[in-house]
Residue frames as a rotation matrix with the C-alpha (Angstrom) as fourth column:
UNK 1
0.562 0.827 -0.009 0.02
0.827 -0.562 0.010 0.01
0.003 -0.014 -1.000 0.01
UNK 2
-0.087 -0.602 0.794 1.33
0.537 -0.699 -0.472 3.43
0.839 0.385 0.384 -0.96
UNK 3
0.145 0.063 -0.987 2.32
0.937 -0.329 0.117 5.81
-0.317 -0.942 -0.107 1.80
UNK 4
0.340 0.072 0.938 1.75
0.482 -0.869 -0.108 9.59
0.807 0.489 -0.330 1.45
UNK 5
-0.007 -0.494 -0.869 3.98
0.980 -0.177 0.093 11.85
-0.200 -0.851 0.485 3.53
UNK 6
0.645 0.027 0.764 3.90
0.179 -0.977 -0.116 15.57
0.743 0.212 -0.635 4.26
UNK 7
0.181 -0.630 -0.755 6.87
0.983 0.085 0.165 16.97
-0.039 -0.772 0.635 6.12
UNK 8
0.875 0.143 0.463 7.45
0.151 -0.988 0.021 20.48
0.461 0.051 -0.886 7.38
UNK 9
0.062 -0.921 -0.384 10.97
0.996 0.084 -0.042 21.80
0.071 -0.379 0.923 8.01
UNK 10
0.926 0.238 0.294 11.46
0.229 -0.971 0.064 25.27
0.301 0.008 -0.954 9.41
UNK 11
-0.001 -1.000 -0.031 14.97
0.815 0.017 -0.579 26.77
0.579 -0.026 0.815 9.40
UNK 12
0.212 -0.145 -0.967 16.26
0.664 -0.704 0.251 29.41
-0.717 -0.695 -0.053 11.66
UNK 13
0.937 0.303 -0.172 16.33
0.088 -0.682 -0.726 32.61
-0.338 0.665 -0.666 9.59
UNK 14
0.373 -0.875 -0.308 20.05
-0.777 -0.476 0.411 32.97
-0.506 0.086 -0.858 9.57
UNK 15
-0.565 -0.580 0.587 20.39
-0.240 0.796 0.555 29.43
-0.789 0.172 -0.589 8.13
UNK 16
0.415 0.906 -0.079 17.67
-0.362 0.084 -0.929 29.57
-0.835 0.414 0.363 5.45
UNK 17
0.477 -0.301 -0.826 19.95
-0.871 -0.036 -0.490 29.36
0.118 0.953 -0.279 2.42
UNK 18
-0.615 -0.784 0.081 22.12
-0.785 0.600 -0.153 26.64
0.072 -0.158 -0.985 3.94
UNK 19
-0.384 0.570 0.726 19.04
-0.186 0.723 -0.666 24.51
-0.905 -0.390 -0.172 4.88
UNK 20
0.609 0.678 -0.411 17.51
-0.520 -0.051 -0.853 25.11
-0.600 0.733 0.322 1.45
UNK 21
0.041 -0.678 -0.734 20.71
-0.951 0.200 -0.238 23.89
0.308 0.708 -0.636 -0.29
UNK 22
-0.824 -0.360 0.438 20.82
-0.510 0.808 -0.296 20.80
-0.247 -0.467 -0.849 1.94
UNK 23
0.039 0.912 0.408 17.15
-0.177 0.409 -0.895 20.02
-0.983 -0.038 0.177 1.13
UNK 24
0.584 0.120 -0.803 17.79
-0.794 -0.126 -0.595 20.41
-0.173 0.985 0.022 -2.61
UNK 25
-0.445 -0.813 -0.377 20.62
-0.846 0.519 -0.120 17.94
0.293 0.266 -0.918 -2.36
UNK 26
-0.647 0.305 0.699 18.37
-0.297 0.743 -0.600 15.58
-0.702 -0.595 -0.390 -0.38
UNK 27
0.473 0.849 -0.234 15.80
-0.508 0.046 -0.860 15.72
-0.720 0.526 0.453 -3.21
UNK 28
0.182 -0.516 -0.837 18.49
-0.959 0.093 -0.266 14.75
0.215 0.852 -0.478 -5.79
UNK 29
-0.794 -0.602 0.081 19.54
-0.594 0.742 -0.310 11.71
0.126 -0.294 -0.947 -3.82
UNK 30
-0.517 0.675 0.526 16.07
-0.260 0.461 -0.848 10.61
-0.815 -0.575 -0.063 -2.78
UNK 31
0.353 0.677 -0.646 14.61
-0.813 -0.121 -0.570 10.73
-0.464 0.726 0.507 -6.27
UNK 32
-0.272 -0.606 -0.748 17.00
-0.856 0.508 -0.100 7.90
0.440 0.613 -0.656 -7.17
UNK 33
-0.705 0.036 0.708 15.49
-0.515 0.661 -0.546 5.58
-0.488 -0.750 -0.447 -4.54
UNK 34
-0.942 0.308 -0.130 13.50
0.113 0.659 0.743 2.68
0.315 0.686 -0.656 -6.02
UNK 35
-0.404 0.837 -0.370 10.50
0.913 0.344 -0.219 3.09
-0.056 -0.426 -0.903 -3.72
UNK 36
-0.529 0.113 -0.841 10.23
0.173 -0.956 -0.237 6.80
-0.831 -0.271 0.486 -4.25
UNK 37
0.017 0.635 0.773 7.26
0.986 0.119 -0.119 7.70
-0.168 0.764 -0.623 -6.51
UNK 38
0.437 0.127 0.890 7.21
0.372 -0.927 -0.051 11.43
0.819 0.354 -0.453 -5.80
UNK 39
0.108 -0.486 -0.867 9.35
0.967 -0.149 0.205 13.68
-0.229 -0.861 0.454 -3.63
UNK 40
0.191 0.106 0.976 8.43
0.589 -0.808 -0.028 17.36
0.785 0.580 -0.217 -4.09
UNK 41
-0.403 -0.378 -0.833 9.97
0.877 -0.421 -0.233 20.19
-0.263 -0.824 0.501 -2.09
UNK 42
0.357 0.581 0.731 8.17
0.629 -0.728 0.272 23.51
0.691 0.363 -0.626 -1.66
UNK 43
-0.815 -0.514 -0.267 9.08
0.558 -0.576 -0.597 26.78
0.153 -0.636 0.757 -0.01
UNK 44
0.052 0.863 -0.503 6.33
0.928 -0.228 -0.294 28.70
-0.368 -0.452 -0.813 1.86
UNK 45
-0.022 0.013 1.000 5.37
0.705 -0.709 0.025 31.94
0.709 0.705 0.007 0.14
UNK 46
0.755 0.402 0.517 4.64
-0.046 -0.755 0.654 33.76
0.654 -0.518 -0.552 3.45
UNK 47
0.699 -0.586 0.409 7.54
-0.530 -0.041 0.847 32.36
-0.480 -0.809 -0.339 5.44
UNK 48
0.578 -0.513 -0.634 10.63
-0.613 0.239 -0.753 31.53
0.538 0.824 -0.177 3.39
UNK 49
-0.449 -0.717 0.533 12.11
-0.892 0.323 -0.316 29.69
0.054 -0.617 -0.785 6.37
UNK 50
0.006 0.551 0.834 9.42
-0.475 0.736 -0.483 27.00
-0.880 -0.394 0.266 6.05
UNK 51
-0.620 -0.244 -0.746 9.86
-0.771 0.365 0.521 24.15
0.145 0.898 -0.414 3.61
UNK 52
0.205 0.806 0.555 7.33
-0.728 0.505 -0.463 21.50
-0.654 -0.309 0.691 2.80
UNK 53
-0.889 -0.412 -0.201 7.79
-0.443 0.659 0.608 18.08
-0.117 0.629 -0.768 1.33
UNK 54
0.395 0.916 0.075 5.05
-0.825 0.389 -0.410 16.12
-0.405 0.100 0.909 -0.39
UNK 55
-0.662 -0.745 -0.084 6.12
-0.734 0.621 0.274 12.52
-0.152 0.244 -0.958 -0.84
UNK 56
0.670 0.742 -0.039 4.63
-0.739 0.660 -0.131 9.31
-0.072 0.117 0.991 -2.20
UNK 57
-0.511 -0.806 0.300 6.27
-0.812 0.567 0.141 5.96
-0.283 -0.171 -0.944 -1.35
UNK 58
-0.450 0.267 -0.852 5.55
-0.459 0.749 0.477 2.52
0.766 0.606 -0.215 -2.84
UNK 59
0.529 0.567 -0.632 5.03
0.275 0.590 0.759 1.15
0.803 -0.575 0.156 0.72
UNK 60
0.941 -0.140 0.308 6.11
-0.338 -0.384 0.859 1.52
-0.002 -0.913 -0.409 4.38
UNK 61
0.600 -0.769 0.221 9.14
0.611 0.619 0.494 -0.73
-0.516 -0.161 0.841 3.78
UNK 62
0.163 -0.546 0.822 10.41
0.862 -0.327 -0.388 1.69
0.481 0.771 0.417 1.11
UNK 63
0.667 0.108 0.738 9.85
-0.176 -0.938 0.297 4.66
0.724 -0.328 -0.607 3.41
UNK 64
0.926 -0.348 0.146 11.66
-0.071 0.221 0.973 2.92
-0.371 -0.911 0.180 6.23
UNK 65
0.355 -0.827 0.436 14.59
0.917 0.398 0.008 2.15
-0.180 0.398 0.900 3.89
UNK 66
0.357 -0.151 0.922 14.64
0.393 -0.871 -0.295 5.83
0.847 0.468 -0.251 2.85
UNK 67
0.875 0.040 0.483 14.85
-0.351 -0.635 0.688 6.96
0.334 -0.771 -0.542 6.50
UNK 68
0.712 -0.677 0.189 18.00
0.208 0.460 0.863 4.82
-0.671 -0.575 0.468 6.97
UNK 69
0.716 -0.432 0.549 19.79
0.610 0.003 -0.793 6.10
0.341 0.902 0.266 3.87
UNK 70
-0.240 -0.890 -0.387 23.21
0.954 -0.289 0.073 7.78
-0.177 -0.352 0.919 4.23
UNK 71
-0.653 -0.081 0.753 21.86
0.417 -0.868 0.269 10.97
0.632 0.490 0.601 2.60
UNK 72
0.567 0.815 0.121 19.18
0.208 -0.284 0.936 11.27
0.797 -0.505 -0.330 5.30
UNK 73
0.552 -0.461 -0.694 21.84
0.818 0.140 0.558 10.89
-0.160 -0.876 0.455 8.01
UNK 74
-0.544 -0.801 0.250 24.09
0.837 -0.540 0.091 13.46
0.063 0.258 0.964 6.22
UNK 75
-0.111 0.603 0.790 21.11
0.248 -0.753 0.610 15.92
0.962 0.263 -0.066 5.97
UNK 76
0.792 0.478 -0.380 20.43
0.429 0.007 0.903 15.49
0.435 -0.878 -0.200 9.65
UNK 77
0.108 -0.867 -0.486 24.12
0.955 -0.045 0.292 16.27
-0.275 -0.496 0.824 10.47
UNK 78
-0.602 -0.359 0.713 24.15
0.651 -0.739 0.177 19.38
0.463 0.571 0.678 8.20
UNK 79
-0.001 0.743 0.670 20.97
0.018 -0.670 0.742 20.92
1.000 0.013 -0.013 9.71
UNK 80
0.172 0.092 -0.981 21.71
0.908 0.371 0.195 20.09
0.382 -0.924 -0.020 13.29
UNK 81
-0.260 -0.170 -0.951 21.07
0.767 -0.634 -0.096 23.26
-0.587 -0.754 0.295 15.31
UNK 82
-0.991 -0.106 -0.086 19.84
0.023 -0.748 0.663 25.18
-0.134 0.655 0.744 12.20
UNK 83
-0.450 0.892 0.047 16.15
0.394 0.151 0.906 24.34
0.801 0.426 -0.420 12.54
UNK 84
-0.298 0.488 0.821 13.47
-0.695 -0.700 0.164 26.02
0.654 -0.522 0.547 14.59
UNK 85
0.069 0.410 0.909 12.34
-0.870 0.471 -0.147 22.66
-0.489 -0.781 0.389 15.93
UNK 86
-0.503 -0.241 0.830 11.93
0.056 0.949 0.309 19.03
-0.862 0.202 -0.464 14.98
UNK 87
-0.899 0.222 -0.376 10.78
-0.386 0.000 0.923 18.11
0.205 0.975 0.086 11.49
UNK 88
-0.210 0.898 0.386 7.00
-0.598 0.195 -0.778 17.59
-0.773 -0.395 0.496 11.50
UNK 89
-0.921 -0.134 -0.366 6.05
-0.372 0.583 0.723 14.42
0.117 0.802 -0.586 9.60
UNK 90
-0.048 0.972 0.228 2.50
-0.720 0.125 -0.683 13.37
-0.692 -0.197 0.694 8.72
UNK 91
-0.983 -0.179 -0.029 1.91
-0.155 0.749 0.644 9.97
-0.094 0.638 -0.764 7.08
UNK 92
-0.127 0.987 -0.095 -1.40
-0.700 -0.157 -0.697 9.21
-0.703 -0.021 0.711 5.40
UNK 93
-0.657 0.099 0.748 -3.25
0.531 0.765 0.365 6.97
-0.536 0.637 -0.555 3.05
UNK 94
-0.938 0.287 -0.195 -5.14
-0.343 -0.675 0.654 8.24
0.056 0.680 0.731 0.10
UNK 95
-0.414 0.863 0.289 -8.98
0.068 0.346 -0.936 8.15
-0.908 -0.367 -0.202 0.37
């Protein structure tokens, strides 16, 4: 069963460009994953520090594998201390 994910990442204002670059690199690496159907990154029009992912994964196993990838760990290391808070992740199924 496909898994639909929305994730919200909010950078501290002084790190907006650095976080954005790291997110764009994350997109490049993630789009190569076999279970990734869609992995779209958006930047909020009202708050440029807020980034939103809309993701579709083949199944939970593929998403779990994604979360253990080296590029996810690298991203976490790059943005450590540069975000306003934890990444908000919402998983859903399509109705």
